[in-house]
C-alpha positions in Angstrom: -18.0 -9.7 -41.6 -21.1 -10.7 -39.9 -22.4 -9.5 -36.5 -21.3 -12.7 -35.0 -17.6 -12.2 -36.0 -17.7 -8.6 -34.8 -18.9 -9.7 -31.4 -16.3 -12.5 -31.3 -13.5 -10.1 -32.2 -14.6 -7.6 -29.6 -14.9 -10.4 -26.9 -11.4 -11.7 -27.9 -10.0 -8.1 -27.7 -11.5 -7.5 -24.3 -10.3 -10.8 -23.0 -6.8 -10.1 -24.0 -7.0 -6.6 -22.5 -8.3 -8.0 -19.2 -5.5 -10.5 -19.1 -2.9 -8.0 -19.7 -4.3 -5.7 -16.9 -4.6 -8.5 -14.5 -0.9 -9.6 -15.2 0.4 -6.0 -14.8 -1.5 -5.6 -11.5 -0.1 -9.0 -10.2 3.4 -7.9 -11.2 3.0 -4.5 -9.4 1.6 -6.1 -6.2 4.6 -8.5 -6.1 7.0 -5.6 -6.5 5.2 -3.6 -3.8 5.4 -6.5 -1.5 9.1 -7.3 -2.1 10.1 -3.6 -1.5 8.1 -3.6 1.9 10.0 -6.7 3.3 13.5 -6.3 4.9 15.9 -9.1 4.2 15.4 -11.9 6.6 12.3 -10.6 8.2 8.7 -11.5 7.4 6.0 -8.7 7.4 4.2 -10.1 10.3 7.3 -10.1 12.5 7.9 -6.5 11.6 4.4 -5.6 12.6 4.7 -7.5 15.8 8.0 -5.9 16.8 6.6 -2.4 16.1 3.5 -3.1 18.2 5.6 -4.4 21.1 7.9 -1.3 20.9 4.8 1.1 20.9 3.3 -0.6 23.8 6.6 -0.4 25.8 6.8 3.3 24.9 3.3 3.9 26.2 4.1 2.0 29.4 7.3 4.0 29.9 5.6 7.3 29.3 2.7 6.5 31.8 5.1 5.7 34.5 7.7 8.4 33.8 5.1 11.2 34.5 
């Protein structure tokens, strides 16, 4: 086996390893995203609702004192 063959084999091995790692990272991120979402509600809506509630709470605290 020549040096060229060794380099080609190593390059192929690294390419397959990188593709496998990228695929598992993509699967993991998709899984996290689906767990974070509530049924029928987009992540942006959830964030907006929480922000509005926090602002209302701060407003109420300021005027209750």
